[in-house]
C-alpha positions as CSV (number, residue, x, y, z in Angstrom):
1,V,9.6,4.7,-9.5
2,I,6.2,4.8,-11.2
3,D,5.3,8.0,-13.2
4,V,1.4,8.7,-13.2
5,K,-0.5,11.6,-14.3
6,L,-3.9,12.9,-12.7
7,G,-6.7,10.6,-14.0
8,D,-4.6,7.5,-14.1
9,F,-5.3,4.5,-12.2
10,L,-2.9,2.4,-10.2
11,N,-3.5,-1.2,-9.6
12,I,-2.0,-3.0,-6.6
13,I,-2.4,-6.7,-6.6
14,C,-1.8,-8.6,-3.4
15,P,0.1,-11.9,-3.3
16,K,-2.1,-15.0,-3.4
17,F,-1.3,-18.4,-2.0
18,S,-3.1,-21.7,-2.7
19,Q,-2.7,-22.7,0.8
20,V,-3.3,-20.8,4.1
21,S,-0.4,-20.7,6.5
22,N,-0.3,-21.9,10.1
23,I,2.3,-22.0,12.7
24,N,4.1,-25.2,11.3
25,N,3.6,-24.0,7.7
26,P,4.3,-20.3,7.4
27,I,3.8,-19.9,3.6
28,A,1.3,-17.0,3.4
29,E,2.4,-13.5,3.3
30,Y,0.6,-10.5,4.9
31,H,1.3,-6.9,4.1
32,A,0.4,-3.4,4.7
33,I,1.3,-0.4,2.5
34,Y,1.9,2.9,4.1
35,Q,2.4,6.4,2.6
36,V,5.6,7.6,4.1
37,S,7.9,10.8,3.9
38,K,11.1,10.9,1.5
39,Q,13.2,10.4,4.5
40,E,11.4,7.2,5.7
41,F,11.4,6.0,2.2
42,D,15.2,6.5,1.8
43,E,16.0,4.9,5.1
44,C,13.2,2.2,4.4
45,K,12.0,2.6,8.1
46,I,8.6,3.8,9.1
47,R,8.7,6.2,12.1
48,N,5.8,6.1,14.7
49,I,4.3,3.3,12.8
50,E,1.7,2.9,15.5
51,Q,0.4,6.2,14.7
52,K,0.1,5.5,11.0
53,Q,-3.0,4.0,9.1
54,P,-2.0,1.8,6.2
55,I,-3.5,3.0,2.9
56,L,-4.2,-0.7,2.2
57,K,-3.8,-4.2,3.6
58,C,-3.1,-7.5,1.9
59,D,-4.6,-9.6,4.6
60,R,-6.6,-12.3,2.6
61,P,-3.7,-14.5,1.2
62,S,-6.1,-17.2,-0.1
63,E,-8.2,-14.6,-2.1
64,N,-7.5,-12.6,-5.5
65,V,-7.3,-9.1,-4.0
66,K,-6.7,-6.0,-6.3
67,Y,-6.8,-2.4,-5.0
68,T,-7.1,0.5,-7.4
69,L,-5.8,4.0,-6.6
70,Y,-7.3,6.8,-8.5
71,I,-4.7,9.5,-8.9
72,S,-6.9,12.5,-8.4
73,K,-6.6,15.9,-6.7
74,F,-9.9,15.4,-4.9
75,S,-11.6,12.3,-3.5
76,P,-15.1,11.7,-2.1
77,V,-13.7,9.2,0.2
78,P,-12.5,10.6,3.7
79,D,-8.9,10.2,4.5
80,A,-8.0,9.1,0.9
81,I,-4.9,10.4,-0.7
82,E,-5.3,13.4,-2.8
83,F,-2.6,13.8,-5.3
84,L,-1.1,17.1,-6.5
85,P,0.5,17.6,-9.9
86,G,4.3,17.6,-9.7
87,Q,4.6,16.2,-6.4
88,N,6.4,13.0,-5.4
89,Y,4.6,10.5,-3.2
90,Y,6.4,7.6,-1.2
91,F,5.1,4.4,-0.1
92,I,6.5,1.5,1.9
93,C,5.3,-2.2,2.3
94,K,5.5,-3.8,5.4
95,N,5.1,-7.5,6.4
96,T,2.5,-7.9,9.3
């Protein structure tokens, strides 16, 4: 659980690996983070995943990658999450 307020920034840092994986040496990890319902979060299962778009992807394991979510009621970016005060939001990270 992370408590945030409107105007806060939430940084998500992707794992970085010094070597890129291959079939014989699968060391890198690839992740996608999805916004989900409370039920999906509680069950740790994403329903109809093929119909959902991840909010971010960690798909460059050899690079330093940081995403920043701005906790705001409005976003100039299409399809960005708009946060409302007093609401709970749920996310699941899935290996890809």
